[in-house]
C-alpha positions as CSV (number, residue, x, y, z in Angstrom):
1,M,21.1,-50.5,-13.0
2,R,24.4,-51.6,-12.1
3,M,26.6,-49.1,-10.2
4,Q,29.7,-47.9,-12.2
5,K,31.6,-45.0,-12.2
6,N,31.5,-43.8,-15.7
7,R,28.3,-42.1,-15.4
8,I,27.9,-38.4,-16.0
9,L,24.8,-36.3,-15.1
10,V,24.1,-33.4,-17.0
11,I,22.0,-30.1,-15.8
12,N,20.7,-27.6,-18.5
13,P,18.7,-25.1,-16.8
14,G,16.1,-23.0,-18.8
15,S,13.9,-20.1,-18.0
16,T,11.1,-22.2,-16.8
17,S,12.4,-25.6,-16.8
18,T,15.6,-27.7,-16.0
19,K,16.6,-30.6,-18.3
20,I,18.6,-33.4,-16.8
21,A,20.2,-36.3,-18.7
22,L,22.5,-39.2,-17.7
23,F,25.2,-40.6,-19.9
24,R,27.5,-43.4,-19.8
25,G,31.0,-42.6,-21.0
26,D,34.2,-44.3,-22.2
27,E,37.1,-43.5,-24.3
28,E,35.0,-44.0,-27.6
29,G,32.5,-41.1,-26.3
30,V,29.0,-41.1,-24.5
31,E,25.9,-42.8,-24.5
32,D,22.6,-41.4,-23.6
33,V,20.9,-43.5,-20.7
34,F,17.8,-41.0,-20.0
35,T,16.7,-37.4,-20.4
36,R,14.1,-35.5,-18.4
37,T,12.7,-32.2,-18.4
38,I,11.5,-30.9,-15.3
39,E,8.8,-28.2,-15.7
40,H,8.6,-25.3,-13.3
41,D,5.7,-23.3,-12.3
42,Q,6.2,-19.6,-13.4
43,Q,4.4,-18.2,-10.5
44,E,6.8,-20.0,-8.2
45,L,10.0,-18.7,-10.0
46,E,8.7,-15.6,-9.8
47,K,8.9,-15.4,-5.9
48,F,12.6,-15.3,-6.3
49,E,14.4,-11.8,-6.6
50,T,17.3,-13.3,-8.7
51,V,17.8,-16.5,-10.8
52,T,20.5,-17.9,-8.8
53,D,18.0,-17.6,-5.7
54,Q,16.1,-20.5,-7.3
55,S,19.1,-23.0,-6.8
56,D,17.5,-24.7,-3.8
57,L,14.2,-25.0,-5.5
58,R,15.6,-26.5,-8.8
59,L,18.0,-28.8,-6.7
60,N,15.2,-30.1,-4.7
61,Y,13.3,-30.9,-7.9
62,I,16.3,-33.0,-9.5
63,T,17.1,-34.8,-6.2
64,E,13.4,-35.9,-5.9
65,F,13.6,-37.2,-9.5
66,M,16.8,-38.9,-9.0
67,D,15.4,-40.6,-5.9
68,S,12.7,-41.9,-8.2
69,T,15.0,-43.8,-10.4
70,D,17.4,-46.6,-9.4
71,V,20.5,-44.5,-10.0
72,E,22.6,-43.9,-7.0
73,L,24.2,-40.6,-6.7
74,S,27.2,-42.3,-5.5
75,S,27.5,-44.1,-9.0
76,L,28.3,-40.8,-10.9
77,A,31.9,-39.9,-12.0
78,A,30.7,-36.3,-12.8
79,V,28.0,-33.8,-12.7
80,V,28.3,-31.1,-15.6
81,G,26.1,-28.1,-15.9
82,R,25.6,-25.5,-18.6
83,G,28.1,-22.5,-18.3
84,G,26.7,-19.2,-17.2
85,L,27.6,-15.6,-17.9
86,L,31.0,-15.8,-16.2
87,K,33.9,-13.4,-17.3
88,P,35.3,-14.2,-21.0
89,I,37.2,-17.5,-21.0
90,T,38.6,-19.6,-23.6
91,G,36.6,-22.7,-24.5
92,G,36.9,-26.0,-22.9
93,T,35.8,-28.0,-19.9
94,Y,36.4,-26.3,-16.6
95,R,36.3,-27.5,-13.2
96,V,33.6,-25.8,-11.0
97,N,35.6,-24.0,-8.3
98,D,34.7,-21.2,-5.6
99,K,35.8,-18.2,-7.8
100,M,33.5,-19.7,-10.4
101,L,30.4,-20.0,-7.9
102,E,31.2,-16.7,-6.7
103,D,30.8,-15.0,-10.1
104,L,27.9,-17.2,-11.0
105,E,25.9,-16.1,-7.7
106,E,26.7,-12.5,-8.3
107,G,25.4,-12.5,-12.2
108,L,28.9,-11.2,-13.3
109,Q,27.7,-10.3,-16.9
110,G,24.2,-10.4,-16.2
111,E,21.1,-12.5,-15.2
112,H,20.5,-15.8,-17.0
113,A,19.3,-19.2,-16.3
114,S,22.5,-20.9,-17.3
115,N,24.2,-19.2,-14.3
116,L,22.4,-22.1,-12.4
117,G,24.4,-24.8,-14.1
118,G,27.4,-24.5,-12.2
119,L,25.9,-24.0,-8.8
120,L,23.6,-27.2,-9.4
121,A,26.3,-29.1,-10.6
122,H,28.5,-28.3,-7.6
123,S,25.6,-29.2,-5.1
124,L,24.9,-32.4,-6.5
125,A,28.4,-33.4,-7.2
126,R,29.1,-32.8,-3.3
127,K,26.4,-35.1,-2.5
128,A,27.7,-37.8,-4.9
129,E,31.4,-37.3,-4.1
130,A,31.9,-36.6,-7.8
131,E,33.7,-34.0,-10.1
132,A,31.7,-30.8,-11.0
133,F,32.4,-29.2,-14.5
134,I,31.1,-26.6,-16.9
135,V,31.6,-26.8,-20.7
136,D,32.0,-24.1,-23.3
137,P,29.8,-21.4,-21.6
138,V,28.3,-18.6,-23.8
139,V,31.2,-16.3,-22.8
140,V,33.7,-18.4,-24.5
141,D,36.2,-15.7,-26.1
142,E,38.7,-16.7,-28.4
143,M,38.4,-13.9,-30.7
144,E,41.5,-12.0,-32.4
145,P,42.2,-8.6,-31.2
146,V,41.6,-7.3,-34.6
147,A,38.0,-8.5,-34.5
148,K,37.2,-6.8,-31.1
149,I,37.7,-3.2,-32.8
150,S,34.3,-2.0,-33.1
151,G,34.6,1.7,-34.5
152,L,33.9,3.4,-31.5
153,P,36.6,3.1,-28.7
154,E,34.3,3.1,-25.7
155,L,32.2,0.0,-27.1
156,E,34.4,-3.3,-27.7
157,R,33.1,-6.0,-29.5
158,R,32.2,-9.0,-27.3
159,S,32.1,-12.8,-27.7
160,I,28.8,-13.9,-26.5
161,F,27.4,-16.9,-28.6
162,H,26.1,-20.6,-28.7
163,A,29.6,-21.7,-27.9
164,L,28.4,-25.1,-26.8
165,N,26.4,-26.3,-29.7
166,Q,28.7,-24.5,-32.3
167,K,31.9,-26.3,-30.9
168,A,30.0,-29.6,-30.6
169,V,28.9,-29.6,-34.3
170,A,32.3,-28.5,-35.4
171,R,33.9,-31.3,-33.6
172,K,31.1,-33.7,-35.0
173,Y,31.9,-32.4,-38.5
174,A,35.7,-32.9,-37.9
175,R,35.1,-36.6,-36.9
176,S,33.3,-37.3,-39.9
177,Q,36.4,-36.2,-42.0
178,N,38.7,-38.2,-39.8
179,K,40.3,-34.9,-38.5
180,S,40.8,-33.1,-35.4
181,Y,38.8,-29.9,-34.4
182,D,42.1,-28.4,-34.2
183,D,43.0,-29.0,-37.7
184,I,40.1,-27.5,-39.4
185,T,38.5,-24.1,-40.5
186,V,34.9,-23.8,-40.8
187,I,31.8,-21.4,-40.5
188,V,29.3,-22.5,-38.1
189,A,25.9,-20.8,-38.2
190,H,23.5,-21.6,-35.1
191,L,20.0,-20.7,-36.1
192,G,17.7,-20.6,-33.1
193,G,15.8,-18.1,-31.1
194,G,19.2,-16.2,-31.2
195,I,21.5,-16.5,-34.1
196,S,25.2,-16.5,-34.1
197,V,27.6,-17.3,-36.9
198,G,31.3,-18.1,-36.0
199,L,34.5,-18.7,-37.6
200,H,36.4,-21.7,-36.4
201,H,40.2,-22.0,-36.9
202,E,42.2,-24.6,-35.3
203,G,40.2,-25.0,-32.3
204,S,39.3,-21.5,-31.7
205,V,36.2,-19.3,-32.7
206,I,38.4,-16.3,-33.9
207,D,35.5,-14.2,-35.0
208,V,31.8,-14.2,-34.0
209,N,28.8,-11.9,-33.8
210,N,27.4,-11.2,-30.2
211,A,24.2,-13.2,-30.3
212,L,22.8,-11.7,-27.1
213,S,23.4,-8.0,-27.2
214,G,22.8,-6.9,-30.6
215,E,25.2,-8.0,-33.7
216,G,24.6,-10.2,-36.5
217,P,21.4,-11.4,-38.2
218,F,18.0,-10.6,-36.9
219,S,16.5,-13.7,-35.2
220,P,13.0,-14.9,-33.9
221,N,13.2,-12.6,-31.1
222,R,16.3,-10.4,-31.4
223,A,16.8,-7.4,-33.4
224,G,20.5,-8.0,-34.3
225,T,22.5,-5.3,-35.8
226,L,20.9,-1.9,-36.2
227,P,21.5,1.5,-37.8
228,A,23.3,3.0,-34.7
229,L,22.4,6.7,-35.0
230,D,19.0,5.9,-35.8
231,L,18.6,3.7,-32.7
232,A,20.0,6.4,-30.6
233,M,17.7,9.0,-31.7
234,H,14.8,6.4,-31.3
235,C,15.6,6.3,-27.6
236,Y,16.0,9.9,-27.1
237,E,12.8,10.9,-29.2
238,D,10.6,8.3,-27.9
239,D,12.1,8.6,-24.2
240,V,12.7,4.9,-24.1
241,D,14.3,3.6,-20.6
242,Y,16.9,0.8,-20.7
243,F,14.9,-1.9,-19.5
244,Q,12.1,-1.2,-22.3
245,L,14.8,-1.1,-24.8
246,K,16.5,-4.2,-23.9
247,R,13.3,-6.0,-23.9
248,K,12.6,-4.7,-27.2
249,L,15.9,-5.7,-28.6
250,L,16.3,-9.0,-27.0
251,K,12.6,-10.4,-26.7
252,E,10.3,-8.3,-29.0
253,G,12.8,-7.7,-32.1
254,G,13.4,-9.5,-35.2
255,V,10.6,-11.6,-36.6
256,A,8.4,-11.2,-33.4
257,G,8.6,-7.5,-33.9
258,Y,7.7,-7.5,-37.5
259,L,4.9,-10.3,-37.3
260,G,3.7,-10.8,-33.9
261,T,5.1,-14.3,-33.6
262,N,8.7,-16.1,-33.0
263,D,7.4,-19.5,-34.3
264,M,9.2,-19.9,-37.7
265,R,7.1,-23.0,-38.6
266,E,4.2,-20.5,-38.4
267,V,6.1,-17.8,-40.5
268,E,7.2,-20.1,-43.1
269,K,3.5,-21.1,-43.6
270,R,2.3,-17.5,-43.7
271,A,5.1,-16.8,-46.2
272,E,3.3,-19.0,-48.9
273,E,0.3,-16.3,-48.6
274,E,1.3,-13.3,-47.1
275,D,3.9,-10.6,-48.5
276,E,5.1,-9.1,-45.4
277,A,5.6,-12.8,-43.9
278,R,7.4,-13.6,-47.2
279,L,9.6,-10.5,-47.1
280,V,10.8,-11.2,-43.4
281,F,11.4,-14.6,-44.0
282,R,13.4,-13.7,-47.1
283,A,15.3,-11.0,-45.2
284,M,16.3,-13.4,-42.4
285,I,17.6,-15.8,-45.0
286,Y,19.4,-12.9,-46.7
287,Q,21.1,-11.7,-43.3
288,V,22.3,-15.2,-42.4
289,A,23.8,-15.7,-45.7
290,K,25.5,-12.0,-45.6
291,E,26.8,-12.8,-42.2
292,I,28.2,-16.1,-43.4
293,G,29.6,-14.4,-46.2
294,S,31.3,-11.7,-44.1
295,L,33.6,-14.2,-42.4
296,A,35.2,-15.8,-45.5
297,P,37.7,-13.1,-45.9
298,A,38.5,-13.0,-42.3
299,A,39.5,-16.7,-42.5
300,P,43.3,-17.3,-42.4
301,E,42.6,-20.1,-44.9
302,Q,39.8,-21.1,-47.2
303,P,37.1,-22.6,-45.2
304,E,36.4,-26.3,-45.9
305,A,32.8,-26.3,-44.8
306,I,29.9,-24.2,-43.7
307,L,27.7,-25.9,-40.8
308,L,24.0,-25.1,-40.3
309,T,22.7,-26.0,-36.9
310,G,19.8,-25.0,-34.5
311,G,16.2,-25.5,-34.3
312,I,15.7,-23.4,-37.6
313,A,18.0,-25.9,-39.6
314,H,15.2,-28.3,-39.5
315,S,13.3,-26.1,-42.2
316,E,14.4,-27.4,-45.7
317,Q,13.3,-24.3,-47.4
318,F,15.5,-22.0,-45.0
319,V,18.6,-24.3,-45.3
320,D,18.3,-24.6,-48.9
321,S,18.1,-20.8,-49.5
322,V,21.0,-20.0,-47.3
323,S,22.9,-22.8,-49.0
324,D,22.1,-21.2,-52.4
325,R,23.7,-18.1,-51.4
326,V,26.9,-19.2,-49.6
327,E,27.8,-22.7,-51.2
328,F,30.4,-20.9,-53.4
329,I,32.4,-20.4,-50.5
330,A,32.4,-24.0,-49.2
331,P,30.3,-27.0,-49.3
332,V,27.2,-26.7,-46.6
333,H,26.5,-29.4,-44.1
334,T,23.5,-29.3,-42.0
335,Y,23.0,-30.6,-38.3
336,P,19.5,-29.5,-37.4
337,G,18.4,-29.2,-33.6
338,E,20.9,-28.8,-30.7
339,E,23.2,-31.4,-29.1
340,E,23.7,-29.4,-25.7
341,L,23.0,-32.2,-23.4
342,A,25.5,-34.6,-25.4
343,A,28.0,-31.7,-25.8
344,L,27.9,-31.2,-21.9
345,A,28.6,-34.8,-21.2
346,S,31.0,-35.2,-24.0
347,G,33.2,-32.4,-22.6
348,A,33.3,-33.9,-18.9
349,N,33.9,-37.3,-20.6
350,R,37.0,-36.0,-22.5
351,V,38.4,-34.9,-19.2
352,L,37.5,-38.2,-17.3
353,T,39.1,-40.4,-20.1
354,G,42.4,-38.4,-20.1
355,Q,41.7,-36.8,-23.6
356,E,41.8,-33.4,-22.3
357,E,43.1,-31.5,-19.2
358,A,40.3,-29.7,-17.2
359,K,40.9,-25.9,-17.1
360,I,40.9,-23.6,-13.9
361,Y,38.6,-20.6,-13.8
362,E,40.5,-17.6,-12.3
């Protein structure tokens, strides 16, 4: 490959893997050059006390892979990582700075593999003498004050959701309509291991369920919104400690809790023959549709579209069933899967080409 300074390296750390991708960018957008998933041995990772302690190990694997290619680090214009559990911030592309690194290392809002994104981007960018960014982390908070009132003063509603993919899909829809993301009002439902449904209005997500900590529809792994007093009684009567409860709500709840699997392809097949699987499958559709419907009256103006994305959006039956329930609100458009790697590259590219100003994390 010929050396050129329009290359963007993307890093998306997962719990047991690190996805990296190289993109070529210009004013028209980004083009995928290659993608690689580096699998990590679970036993090797378990030796580390915290997720961020894995940084050097993962950096070595990425560096080894890059050394095996003909891509010189010096040819990179930027390295961009998936944003982690930082303090609440508005959406956009942020330069990695010392304050961000400090908060990622500390695990300001909890432990998550995405906390490694900014750390790894910073380390590689220093080697490459390139810029380091994160884009639309899960803690993007653009909710209106009225949407944060929960009903209990001690518990404020929090914005934690699939901001990266939701905003990428909303921008993609806007381009298809020859519009700007800043000029549309849409409802976006990300349907994956977690489910988040957000109301996007003029470039901001003004209301969204907390897809990590227990709001909205149940998902393949997560319990979603639960009867509050019954949950409290369950904790007291069954003497459930915090870590047991957290695991039950976030990893063993939802579809997995009812059917013993989080594989929605298996669930859809079982639903053809098993009454329980059929009921759970229908209930998940019902809850997603209800969450979408609840945002329509919250919109400052009539939503022009409902966008369905994420892995479960590959299921025609799921998408068609949700669409049948909500298309009276607005036309439904489907964007199956996720475009996180391209979304990260696009965020960095918009800054590099002068289409956006990089934001400062403070």
